[in-house]
TORKOL-4160 file (C-alpha; in steps of 0.2 Angstrom, whole numbers, padded with zeros to 4 digits, m for minus):
377
<pt num="1" X="0092" Y="0111" Z="m0031"/>
<pt num="2" X="0081" Y="0104" Z="m0045"/>
<pt num="3" X="0086" Y="0089" Z="m0055"/>
<pt num="4" X="0089" Y="0090" Z="m0073"/>
<pt num="5" X="0081" Y="0074" Z="m0079"/>
<pt num="6" X="0083" Y="0062" Z="m0093"/>
<pt num="7" X="0069" Y="0050" Z="m0097"/>
<pt num="8" X="0073" Y="0032" Z="m0098"/>
<pt num="9" X="0068" Y="0020" Z="m0112"/>
<pt num="10" X="0066" Y="0002" Z="m0112"/>
<pt num="11" X="0083" Y="m0002" Z="m0118"/>
<pt num="12" X="0090" Y="0006" Z="m0103"/>
<pt num="13" X="0081" Y="m0006" Z="m0091"/>
<pt num="14" X="0088" Y="m0023" Z="m0094"/>
<pt num="15" X="0080" Y="m0038" Z="m0086"/>
<pt num="16" X="0091" Y="m0048" Z="m0074"/>
<pt num="17" X="0104" Y="m0034" Z="m0072"/>
<pt num="18" X="0106" Y="m0022" Z="m0058"/>
<pt num="19" X="0102" Y="m0003" Z="m0061"/>
<pt num="20" X="0118" Y="0007" Z="m0064"/>
<pt num="21" X="0109" Y="0023" Z="m0058"/>
<pt num="22" X="0095" Y="0029" Z="m0046"/>
<pt num="23" X="0078" Y="0030" Z="m0055"/>
<pt num="24" X="0066" Y="0044" Z="m0052"/>
<pt num="25" X="0049" Y="0050" Z="m0056"/>
<pt num="26" X="0045" Y="0066" Z="m0066"/>
<pt num="27" X="0047" Y="0077" Z="m0050"/>
<pt num="28" X="0064" Y="0069" Z="m0047"/>
<pt num="29" X="0059" Y="0059" Z="m0032"/>
<pt num="30" X="0068" Y="0042" Z="m0030"/>
<pt num="31" X="0059" Y="0027" Z="m0035"/>
<pt num="32" X="0072" Y="0013" Z="m0037"/>
<pt num="33" X="0089" Y="0014" Z="m0029"/>
<pt num="34" X="0105" Y="0010" Z="m0039"/>
<pt num="35" X="0108" Y="m0009" Z="m0039"/>
<pt num="36" X="0089" Y="m0013" Z="m0040"/>
<pt num="37" X="0087" Y="m0029" Z="m0050"/>
<pt num="38" X="0073" Y="m0030" Z="m0063"/>
<pt num="39" X="0065" Y="m0047" Z="m0063"/>
<pt num="40" X="0051" Y="m0047" Z="m0075"/>
<pt num="41" X="0044" Y="m0040" Z="m0091"/>
<pt num="42" X="0028" Y="m0034" Z="m0082"/>
<pt num="43" X="0038" Y="m0026" Z="m0069"/>
<pt num="44" X="0048" Y="m0016" Z="m0082"/>
<pt num="45" X="0032" Y="m0012" Z="m0092"/>
<pt num="46" X="0023" Y="m0005" Z="m0077"/>
<pt num="47" X="0038" Y="0006" Z="m0072"/>
<pt num="48" X="0040" Y="0013" Z="m0090"/>
<pt num="49" X="0021" Y="0017" Z="m0091"/>
<pt num="50" X="0022" Y="0028" Z="m0076"/>
<pt num="51" X="0038" Y="0037" Z="m0083"/>
<pt num="52" X="0055" Y="0035" Z="m0077"/>
<pt num="53" X="0070" Y="0047" Z="m0076"/>
<pt num="54" X="0088" Y="0048" Z="m0071"/>
<pt num="55" X="0098" Y="0063" Z="m0065"/>
<pt num="56" X="0108" Y="0069" Z="m0081"/>
<pt num="57" X="0123" Y="0072" Z="m0070"/>
<pt num="58" X="0122" Y="0054" Z="m0063"/>
<pt num="59" X="0119" Y="0047" Z="m0080"/>
<pt num="60" X="0134" Y="0055" Z="m0088"/>
<pt num="61" X="0145" Y="0049" Z="m0073"/>
<pt num="62" X="0139" Y="0031" Z="m0076"/>
<pt num="63" X="0142" Y="0032" Z="m0095"/>
<pt num="64" X="0160" Y="0039" Z="m0091"/>
<pt num="65" X="0164" Y="0026" Z="m0078"/>
<pt num="66" X="0164" Y="0039" Z="m0064"/>
<pt num="67" X="0158" Y="0039" Z="m0046"/>
<pt num="68" X="0144" Y="0051" Z="m0043"/>
<pt num="69" X="0138" Y="0058" Z="m0027"/>
<pt num="70" X="0123" Y="0070" Z="m0028"/>
<pt num="71" X="0124" Y="0085" Z="m0017"/>
<pt num="72" X="0114" Y="0084" Z="0000"/>
<pt num="73" X="0100" Y="0096" Z="m0006"/>
<pt num="74" X="0096" Y="0082" Z="m0019"/>
<pt num="75" X="0094" Y="0068" Z="m0007"/>
<pt num="76" X="0079" Y="0074" Z="0003"/>
<pt num="77" X="0066" Y="0060" Z="0005"/>
<pt num="78" X="0048" Y="0061" Z="0012"/>
<pt num="79" X="0038" Y="0047" Z="0020"/>
<pt num="80" X="0028" Y="0047" Z="0003"/>
<pt num="81" X="0044" Y="0043" Z="m0006"/>
<pt num="82" X="0048" Y="0029" Z="0006"/>
<pt num="83" X="0031" Y="0022" Z="0004"/>
<pt num="84" X="0032" Y="0022" Z="m0015"/>
<pt num="85" X="0049" Y="0014" Z="m0014"/>
<pt num="86" X="0042" Y="0000" Z="m0003"/>
<pt num="87" X="0031" Y="m0006" Z="m0017"/>
<pt num="88" X="0047" Y="m0010" Z="m0028"/>
<pt num="89" X="0057" Y="m0017" Z="m0013"/>
<pt num="90" X="0043" Y="m0029" Z="m0009"/>
<pt num="91" X="0042" Y="m0034" Z="m0028"/>
<pt num="92" X="0060" Y="m0038" Z="m0028"/>
<pt num="93" X="0058" Y="m0048" Z="m0011"/>
<pt num="94" X="0044" Y="m0058" Z="m0017"/>
<pt num="95" X="0051" Y="m0062" Z="m0034"/>
<pt num="96" X="0068" Y="m0068" Z="m0026"/>
<pt num="97" X="0060" Y="m0081" Z="m0015"/>
<pt num="98" X="0066" Y="m0095" Z="m0025"/>
<pt num="99" X="0081" Y="m0086" Z="m0033"/>
<pt num="100" X="0092" Y="m0080" Z="m0018"/>
<pt num="101" X="0096" Y="m0088" Z="m0002"/>
<pt num="102" X="0091" Y="m0081" Z="0015"/>
<pt num="103" X="0073" Y="m0077" Z="0011"/>
<pt num="104" X="0067" Y="m0079" Z="0029"/>
<pt num="105" X="0079" Y="m0066" Z="0036"/>
<pt num="106" X="0077" Y="m0055" Z="0021"/>
<pt num="107" X="0058" Y="m0055" Z="0023"/>
<pt num="108" X="0059" Y="m0052" Z="0042"/>
<pt num="109" X="0071" Y="m0037" Z="0039"/>
<pt num="110" X="0059" Y="m0030" Z="0026"/>
<pt num="111" X="0044" Y="m0033" Z="0038"/>
<pt num="112" X="0053" Y="m0024" Z="0053"/>
<pt num="113" X="0058" Y="m0009" Z="0042"/>
<pt num="114" X="0040" Y="m0008" Z="0035"/>
<pt num="115" X="0033" Y="m0008" Z="0053"/>
<pt num="116" X="0044" Y="0006" Z="0058"/>
<pt num="117" X="0039" Y="0015" Z="0042"/>
<pt num="118" X="0021" Y="0013" Z="0048"/>
<pt num="119" X="0024" Y="0019" Z="0065"/>
<pt num="120" X="0033" Y="0035" Z="0059"/>
<pt num="121" X="0016" Y="0042" Z="0054"/>
<pt num="122" X="0001" Y="0031" Z="0056"/>
<pt num="123" X="m0010" Y="0044" Z="0048"/>
<pt num="124" X="0000" Y="0045" Z="0032"/>
<pt num="125" X="0000" Y="0026" Z="0031"/>
<pt num="126" X="m0019" Y="0026" Z="0033"/>
<pt num="127" X="m0021" Y="0040" Z="0020"/>
<pt num="128" X="m0011" Y="0030" Z="0007"/>
<pt num="129" X="m0022" Y="0015" Z="0010"/>
<pt num="130" X="m0038" Y="0025" Z="0008"/>
<pt num="131" X="m0032" Y="0037" Z="m0006"/>
<pt num="132" X="m0027" Y="0025" Z="m0019"/>
<pt num="133" X="m0022" Y="0031" Z="m0037"/>
<pt num="134" X="m0035" Y="0023" Z="m0049"/>
<pt num="135" X="m0023" Y="0027" Z="m0063"/>
<pt num="136" X="m0011" Y="0014" Z="m0056"/>
<pt num="137" X="m0021" Y="m0002" Z="m0054"/>
<pt num="138" X="m0008" Y="m0013" Z="m0062"/>
<pt num="139" X="0001" Y="m0010" Z="m0046"/>
<pt num="140" X="m0013" Y="m0017" Z="m0035"/>
<pt num="141" X="m0005" Y="m0033" Z="m0031"/>
<pt num="142" X="0009" Y="m0024" Z="m0022"/>
<pt num="143" X="0000" Y="m0009" Z="m0015"/>
<pt num="144" X="m0014" Y="m0021" Z="m0008"/>
<pt num="145" X="m0001" Y="m0032" Z="0000"/>
<pt num="146" X="0007" Y="m0017" Z="0009"/>
<pt num="147" X="m0010" Y="m0010" Z="0015"/>
<pt num="148" X="m0016" Y="m0027" Z="0021"/>
<pt num="149" X="0000" Y="m0028" Z="0031"/>
<pt num="150" X="m0002" Y="m0011" Z="0038"/>
<pt num="151" X="m0020" Y="m0014" Z="0043"/>
<pt num="152" X="m0015" Y="m0031" Z="0051"/>
<pt num="153" X="m0001" Y="m0022" Z="0061"/>
<pt num="154" X="m0013" Y="m0008" Z="0068"/>
<pt num="155" X="m0026" Y="m0021" Z="0072"/>
<pt num="156" X="m0014" Y="m0033" Z="0081"/>
<pt num="157" X="m0006" Y="m0018" Z="0091"/>
<pt num="158" X="m0023" Y="m0012" Z="0097"/>
<pt num="159" X="m0029" Y="m0029" Z="0102"/>
<pt num="160" X="m0013" Y="m0031" Z="0112"/>
<pt num="161" X="m0004" Y="m0045" Z="0103"/>
<pt num="162" X="0014" Y="m0048" Z="0107"/>
<pt num="163" X="0027" Y="m0040" Z="0096"/>
<pt num="164" X="0032" Y="m0058" Z="0090"/>
<pt num="165" X="0015" Y="m0063" Z="0085"/>
<pt num="166" X="0012" Y="m0046" Z="0077"/>
<pt num="167" X="0028" Y="m0048" Z="0066"/>
<pt num="168" X="0022" Y="m0065" Z="0061"/>
<pt num="169" X="0005" Y="m0058" Z="0055"/>
<pt num="170" X="0014" Y="m0044" Z="0045"/>
<pt num="171" X="0026" Y="m0057" Z="0037"/>
<pt num="172" X="0010" Y="m0067" Z="0033"/>
<pt num="173" X="0002" Y="m0052" Z="0025"/>
<pt num="174" X="0017" Y="m0048" Z="0015"/>
<pt num="175" X="0019" Y="m0065" Z="0008"/>
<pt num="176" X="0001" Y="m0072" Z="0007"/>
<pt num="177" X="m0001" Y="m0067" Z="m0012"/>
<pt num="178" X="0017" Y="m0070" Z="m0018"/>
<pt num="179" X="0011" Y="m0082" Z="m0031"/>
<pt num="180" X="m0002" Y="m0070" Z="m0039"/>
<pt num="181" X="0005" Y="m0053" Z="m0037"/>
<pt num="182" X="0006" Y="m0050" Z="m0056"/>
<pt num="183" X="m0011" Y="m0058" Z="m0059"/>
<pt num="184" X="m0019" Y="m0047" Z="m0046"/>
<pt num="185" X="m0013" Y="m0031" Z="m0055"/>
<pt num="186" X="m0019" Y="m0037" Z="m0072"/>
<pt num="187" X="m0036" Y="m0042" Z="m0064"/>
<pt num="188" X="m0038" Y="m0025" Z="m0055"/>
<pt num="189" X="m0033" Y="m0016" Z="m0071"/>
<pt num="190" X="m0043" Y="m0026" Z="m0084"/>
<pt num="191" X="m0057" Y="m0035" Z="m0073"/>
<pt num="192" X="m0057" Y="m0052" Z="m0082"/>
<pt num="193" X="m0050" Y="m0069" Z="m0077"/>
<pt num="194" X="m0049" Y="m0085" Z="m0087"/>
<pt num="195" X="m0054" Y="m0101" Z="m0079"/>
<pt num="196" X="m0035" Y="m0106" Z="m0078"/>
<pt num="197" X="m0032" Y="m0089" Z="m0069"/>
<pt num="198" X="m0046" Y="m0093" Z="m0057"/>
<pt num="199" X="m0038" Y="m0110" Z="m0053"/>
<pt num="200" X="m0022" Y="m0101" Z="m0050"/>
<pt num="201" X="m0030" Y="m0089" Z="m0037"/>
<pt num="202" X="m0038" Y="m0104" Z="m0028"/>
<pt num="203" X="m0021" Y="m0113" Z="m0027"/>
<pt num="204" X="m0011" Y="m0097" Z="m0022"/>
<pt num="205" X="m0011" Y="m0100" Z="m0003"/>
<pt num="206" X="m0004" Y="m0118" Z="m0004"/>
<pt num="207" X="0008" Y="m0112" Z="m0018"/>
<pt num="208" X="0014" Y="m0098" Z="m0007"/>
<pt num="209" X="0017" Y="m0110" Z="0008"/>
<pt num="210" X="0026" Y="m0122" Z="m0004"/>
<pt num="211" X="0038" Y="m0108" Z="m0010"/>
<pt num="212" X="0041" Y="m0102" Z="0008"/>
<pt num="213" X="0045" Y="m0119" Z="0015"/>
<pt num="214" X="0057" Y="m0122" Z="0000"/>
<pt num="215" X="0065" Y="m0106" Z="0005"/>
<pt num="216" X="0068" Y="m0111" Z="0023"/>
<pt num="217" X="0053" Y="m0103" Z="0032"/>
<pt num="218" X="0049" Y="m0113" Z="0048"/>
<pt num="219" X="0038" Y="m0101" Z="0058"/>
<pt num="220" X="0022" Y="m0111" Z="0060"/>
<pt num="221" X="0011" Y="m0095" Z="0064"/>
<pt num="222" X="0018" Y="m0087" Z="0048"/>
<pt num="223" X="0015" Y="m0102" Z="0037"/>
<pt num="224" X="m0002" Y="m0106" Z="0044"/>
<pt num="225" X="m0008" Y="m0088" Z="0042"/>
<pt num="226" X="m0004" Y="m0088" Z="0024"/>
<pt num="227" X="m0011" Y="m0106" Z="0021"/>
<pt num="228" X="m0028" Y="m0102" Z="0029"/>
<pt num="229" X="m0030" Y="m0083" Z="0025"/>
<pt num="230" X="m0045" Y="m0088" Z="0013"/>
<pt num="231" X="m0053" Y="m0100" Z="0025"/>
<pt num="232" X="m0069" Y="m0095" Z="0034"/>
<pt num="233" X="m0074" Y="m0100" Z="0051"/>
<pt num="234" X="m0088" Y="m0113" Z="0049"/>
<pt num="235" X="m0083" Y="m0117" Z="0032"/>
<pt num="236" X="m0084" Y="m0111" Z="0014"/>
<pt num="237" X="m0067" Y="m0105" Z="0012"/>
<pt num="238" X="m0052" Y="m0112" Z="0002"/>
<pt num="239" X="m0040" Y="m0121" Z="m0001"/>
<pt num="240" X="m0046" Y="m0134" Z="0012"/>
<pt num="241" X="m0063" Y="m0128" Z="0017"/>
<pt num="242" X="m0059" Y="m0128" Z="0035"/>
<pt num="243" X="m0072" Y="m0126" Z="0049"/>
<pt num="244" X="m0060" Y="m0120" Z="0062"/>
<pt num="245" X="m0048" Y="m0107" Z="0057"/>
<pt num="246" X="m0032" Y="m0101" Z="0066"/>
<pt num="247" X="m0035" Y="m0084" Z="0074"/>
<pt num="248" X="m0020" Y="m0075" Z="0065"/>
<pt num="249" X="m0026" Y="m0082" Z="0048"/>
<pt num="250" X="m0044" Y="m0076" Z="0052"/>
<pt num="251" X="m0037" Y="m0058" Z="0057"/>
<pt num="252" X="m0027" Y="m0058" Z="0041"/>
<pt num="253" X="m0043" Y="m0063" Z="0031"/>
<pt num="254" X="m0052" Y="m0048" Z="0038"/>
<pt num="255" X="m0038" Y="m0036" Z="0034"/>
<pt num="256" X="m0037" Y="m0043" Z="0016"/>
<pt num="257" X="m0055" Y="m0042" Z="0013"/>
<pt num="258" X="m0057" Y="m0025" Z="0020"/>
<pt num="259" X="m0043" Y="m0018" Z="0010"/>
<pt num="260" X="m0050" Y="m0026" Z="m0006"/>
<pt num="261" X="m0067" Y="m0018" Z="m0003"/>
<pt num="262" X="m0060" Y="0000" Z="m0001"/>
<pt num="263" X="m0049" Y="m0002" Z="m0016"/>
<pt num="264" X="m0055" Y="0003" Z="m0034"/>
<pt num="265" X="m0054" Y="m0009" Z="m0048"/>
<pt num="266" X="m0058" Y="m0008" Z="m0067"/>
<pt num="267" X="m0074" Y="m0018" Z="m0064"/>
<pt num="268" X="m0080" Y="m0007" Z="m0049"/>
<pt num="269" X="m0077" Y="0008" Z="m0038"/>
<pt num="270" X="m0070" Y="0007" Z="m0021"/>
<pt num="271" X="m0083" Y="0004" Z="m0007"/>
<pt num="272" X="m0085" Y="0018" Z="0005"/>
<pt num="273" X="m0075" Y="0015" Z="0021"/>
<pt num="274" X="m0091" Y="0016" Z="0032"/>
<pt num="275" X="m0100" Y="0003" Z="0022"/>
<pt num="276" X="m0085" Y="m0009" Z="0021"/>
<pt num="277" X="m0083" Y="m0007" Z="0040"/>
<pt num="278" X="m0101" Y="m0011" Z="0043"/>
<pt num="279" X="m0100" Y="m0026" Z="0032"/>
<pt num="280" X="m0085" Y="m0033" Z="0040"/>
<pt num="281" X="m0091" Y="m0030" Z="0058"/>
<pt num="282" X="m0107" Y="m0040" Z="0053"/>
<pt num="283" X="m0099" Y="m0054" Z="0044"/>
<pt num="284" X="m0086" Y="m0056" Z="0058"/>
<pt num="285" X="m0100" Y="m0056" Z="0072"/>
<pt num="286" X="m0092" Y="m0041" Z="0080"/>
<pt num="287" X="m0075" Y="m0050" Z="0083"/>
<pt num="288" X="m0061" Y="m0041" Z="0092"/>
<pt num="289" X="m0051" Y="m0040" Z="0076"/>
<pt num="290" X="m0065" Y="m0032" Z="0066"/>
<pt num="291" X="m0069" Y="m0019" Z="0080"/>
<pt num="292" X="m0050" Y="m0015" Z="0081"/>
<pt num="293" X="m0049" Y="m0011" Z="0063"/>
<pt num="294" X="m0064" Y="0000" Z="0064"/>
<pt num="295" X="m0057" Y="0009" Z="0079"/>
<pt num="296" X="m0040" Y="0012" Z="0070"/>
<pt num="297" X="m0048" Y="0019" Z="0054"/>
<pt num="298" X="m0063" Y="0028" Z="0062"/>
<pt num="299" X="m0078" Y="0035" Z="0054"/>
<pt num="300" X="m0068" Y="0048" Z="0043"/>
<pt num="301" X="m0050" Y="0041" Z="0041"/>
<pt num="302" X="m0036" Y="0051" Z="0033"/>
<pt num="303" X="m0039" Y="0051" Z="0014"/>
<pt num="304" X="m0058" Y="0054" Z="0015"/>
<pt num="305" X="m0064" Y="0068" Z="0004"/>
<pt num="306" X="m0077" Y="0078" Z="0014"/>
<pt num="307" X="m0088" Y="0094" Z="0013"/>
<pt num="308" X="m0087" Y="0105" Z="0029"/>
<pt num="309" X="m0101" Y="0115" Z="0037"/>
<pt num="310" X="m0091" Y="0131" Z="0031"/>
<pt num="311" X="m0094" Y="0125" Z="0013"/>
<pt num="312" X="m0076" Y="0121" Z="0010"/>
<pt num="313" X="m0071" Y="0104" Z="0002"/>
<pt num="314" X="m0057" Y="0096" Z="0012"/>
<pt num="315" X="m0047" Y="0080" Z="0014"/>
<pt num="316" X="m0045" Y="0072" Z="0031"/>
<pt num="317" X="m0027" Y="0071" Z="0035"/>
<pt num="318" X="m0026" Y="0066" Z="0054"/>
<pt num="319" X="m0038" Y="0056" Z="0065"/>
<pt num="320" X="m0045" Y="0067" Z="0079"/>
<pt num="321" X="m0050" Y="0065" Z="0097"/>
<pt num="322" X="m0066" Y="0056" Z="0092"/>
<pt num="323" X="m0070" Y="0046" Z="0076"/>
<pt num="324" X="m0081" Y="0060" Z="0070"/>
<pt num="325" X="m0069" Y="0074" Z="0073"/>
<pt num="326" X="m0053" Y="0072" Z="0062"/>
<pt num="327" X="m0042" Y="0086" Z="0056"/>
<pt num="328" X="m0044" Y="0090" Z="0038"/>
<pt num="329" X="m0035" Y="0101" Z="0025"/>
<pt num="330" X="m0047" Y="0112" Z="0015"/>
<pt num="331" X="m0043" Y="0112" Z="m0003"/>
<pt num="332" X="m0057" Y="0125" Z="m0009"/>
<pt num="333" X="m0064" Y="0141" Z="m0002"/>
<pt num="334" X="m0082" Y="0142" Z="0004"/>
<pt num="335" X="m0088" Y="0144" Z="m0014"/>
<pt num="336" X="m0079" Y="0128" Z="m0020"/>
<pt num="337" X="m0065" Y="0137" Z="m0029"/>
<pt num="338" X="m0048" Y="0128" Z="m0027"/>
<pt num="339" X="m0036" Y="0137" Z="m0016"/>
<pt num="340" X="m0017" Y="0139" Z="m0018"/>
<pt num="341" X="m0013" Y="0134" Z="0000"/>
<pt num="342" X="m0022" Y="0121" Z="0010"/>
<pt num="343" X="m0028" Y="0126" Z="0027"/>
<pt num="344" X="m0030" Y="0115" Z="0042"/>
<pt num="345" X="m0048" Y="0113" Z="0049"/>
<pt num="346" X="m0052" Y="0105" Z="0066"/>
<pt num="347" X="m0069" Y="0097" Z="0062"/>
<pt num="348" X="m0072" Y="0097" Z="0081"/>
<pt num="349" X="m0077" Y="0115" Z="0079"/>
<pt num="350" X="m0095" Y="0118" Z="0073"/>
<pt num="351" X="m0090" Y="0130" Z="0060"/>
<pt num="352" X="m0079" Y="0116" Z="0051"/>
<pt num="353" X="m0089" Y="0101" Z="0056"/>
<pt num="354" X="m0090" Y="0087" Z="0043"/>
<pt num="355" X="m0107" Y="0089" Z="0033"/>
<pt num="356" X="m0105" Y="0075" Z="0021"/>
<pt num="357" X="m0093" Y="0064" Z="0011"/>
<pt num="358" X="m0089" Y="0072" Z="m0005"/>
<pt num="359" X="m0084" Y="0065" Z="m0022"/>
<pt num="360" X="m0073" Y="0074" Z="m0035"/>
<pt num="361" X="m0061" Y="0062" Z="m0043"/>
<pt num="362" X="m0053" Y="0074" Z="m0054"/>
<pt num="363" X="m0049" Y="0086" Z="m0040"/>
<pt num="364" X="m0042" Y="0072" Z="m0029"/>
<pt num="365" X="m0031" Y="0066" Z="m0043"/>
<pt num="366" X="m0022" Y="0083" Z="m0044"/>
<pt num="367" X="m0018" Y="0084" Z="m0026"/>
<pt num="368" X="m0001" Y="0082" Z="m0020"/>
<pt num="369" X="m0001" Y="0073" Z="m0003"/>
<pt num="370" X="0015" Y="0082" Z="0003"/>
<pt num="371" X="0005" Y="0098" Z="0001"/>
<pt num="372" X="m0009" Y="0092" Z="0011"/>
<pt num="373" X="0003" Y="0088" Z="0025"/>
<pt num="374" X="0013" Y="0103" Z="0024"/>
<pt num="375" X="0029" Y="0094" Z="0017"/>
<pt num="376" X="0040" Y="0100" Z="0004"/>
<pt num="377" X="0034" Y="0095" Z="m0013"/>
């Protein structure tokens, strides 16, 4: 059953007030659940820019003071929907650090749920970190945070860290940039920083730790991870120019930098995964953390756009038995013409081996990820 949607305007999104209805995108997919609290003007502008809608039936019920329960066929949610919603749940969490009690418990609950989301389908999680929408750079602060947390989780699990230490790393990744999330989005979209903003960036590790301590965070691994995530072994980092850096913080720095390199910004395109991995491994002197990141993402991670030996263009959707042989979804025929239905190709087969990386931004922007993965659109 399709939604009949009504587009929302700014007057219907009131700062400091809980949403009275569920907010959806143009396809009817849930973005913000009823009760979500809008906390900043930038947050509201960002949402309105992408287009927000409400189910007409639900809107009428709210206007008339009635309770509305949508039928089951309207409640289907894919993993891609859950990842989209995670951005806004994270935004609310971080902005509430000094406004609501119980931040440590609320952050741990979010981190635990996030780690479960990653585990539900790691390939989809990696796809979303690689295939970023260049039209939504103002959300960079939120999406980058989630992607760095994802990468830290996968790295820690491959190395064999305890679940407790892995959770501390994920919590540190989620909160490391809490003091500059909005600034990161503006910089990614505009590519310019004032001197005052540069000072704000250099101070953000200490500012985040101060906020968390005031909110009751006592986990030393979590706090030190945030405080030191821009320090560099041997010196040259900030805010304290340490020579010796905590292992968790150094692993977080690698995840942070790697994700930043493969993310597009207004001032530069994303670096290819293969080059970002090479730079990271060299800079980290082949550390266990850098090797684990490379092994998790492989040579052609989900999200890479490739040309196959068959002549088809395809998007990698699953990691394969080896780093060079992922599963891909062909989106063109052998002549390069778009196809109505994507077809899975095992690149371990010589006829469909990966010939080269491909570049076609316009085609990629039109792709619906659910279609690639065979999920309902």
